[in-house]
C-alpha positions in Angstrom: -111.4 -43.9 -42.3 -111.6 -42.9 -45.9 -113.8 -40.2 -47.4 -116.8 -41.7 -49.1 -116.4 -39.6 -52.3 -120.1 -39.6 -53.0 -121.1 -39.7 -56.7 -123.5 -36.8 -57.0 -124.7 -33.4 -55.9 -127.4 -33.7 -53.2 -129.1 -30.7 -54.7 -129.3 -31.1 -58.5 -128.1 -34.8 -58.7 -125.2 -33.8 -61.0 -122.7 -36.6 -61.4 -119.5 -35.8 -59.5 -116.9 -38.5 -60.2 -114.0 -38.9 -57.8 -111.7 -36.8 -59.9 -114.1 -33.9 -60.2 -112.7 -30.5 -59.1 -116.4 -29.3 -58.9 -117.3 -31.3 -55.8 -117.5 -29.6 -52.5 -118.1 -31.2 -49.1 -118.8 -30.3 -45.5 -117.4 -31.9 -42.4 -120.0 -34.7 -42.6 -119.2 -35.4 -46.3 -122.5 -34.0 -47.6 -121.6 -33.4 -51.3 -122.6 -30.6 -53.5 -121.5 -29.3 -57.0 -119.8 -25.9 -57.1 -122.7 -24.3 -59.0 -125.3 -25.3 -56.3 -122.9 -24.4 -53.5 -122.3 -20.9 -54.8 -125.7 -20.0 -56.2 -128.2 -21.8 -54.0 -126.4 -22.6 -50.7 -124.2 -19.6 -50.1 -121.2 -22.0 -49.5 -123.0 -23.4 -46.4 -124.2 -26.9 -46.0 -128.0 -26.8 -45.4 -127.8 -30.1 -43.4 -125.3 -29.0 -40.8 -124.7 -25.3 -41.4 -121.0 -26.0 -41.9 -118.8 -24.4 -44.5 -118.2 -26.1 -47.9 -114.7 -26.8 -49.1 -113.3 -28.5 -52.2 -113.4 -32.3 -51.9 -109.9 -33.9 -52.1 -109.1 -35.9 -55.2 -107.9 -39.4 -54.4 -105.0 -40.5 -56.5 -105.8 -43.2 -59.1 -103.8 -45.9 -57.5 -105.5 -45.3 -54.1 -108.9 -45.0 -55.8 -108.3 -48.5 -57.2 -107.5 -49.8 -53.7 -110.3 -47.7 -52.0 -113.1 -47.1 -54.5 -115.5 -44.2 -54.3 -119.0 -44.7 -53.0 -121.8 -45.5 -55.4 -124.6 -44.4 -52.9 -126.4 -41.5 -54.3 -128.1 -38.9 -52.1 -130.5 -36.5 -53.7 -132.4 -34.1 -51.5 -133.5 -31.2 -53.7 -135.8 -29.9 -50.9 -132.7 -28.9 -48.9 -131.7 -26.5 -51.7 -134.9 -24.4 -51.8 
């Protein structure tokens, strides 16, 4: 199964394209930008309480074969 590579931060809705080094994920692929993860979330996913780690960057050839998700999740209430 491939990572979804979700397109945005669930907290601030910032765009996080597949090649972004600013994207962080938890074990369930909840996706956050580095700024929100560090300043609002304490590097812990508010959905599962798991740690946040850098999201891998899929190589371009594989991204063409297995595109990133276009499904946006925006839940700013989780970042209060």
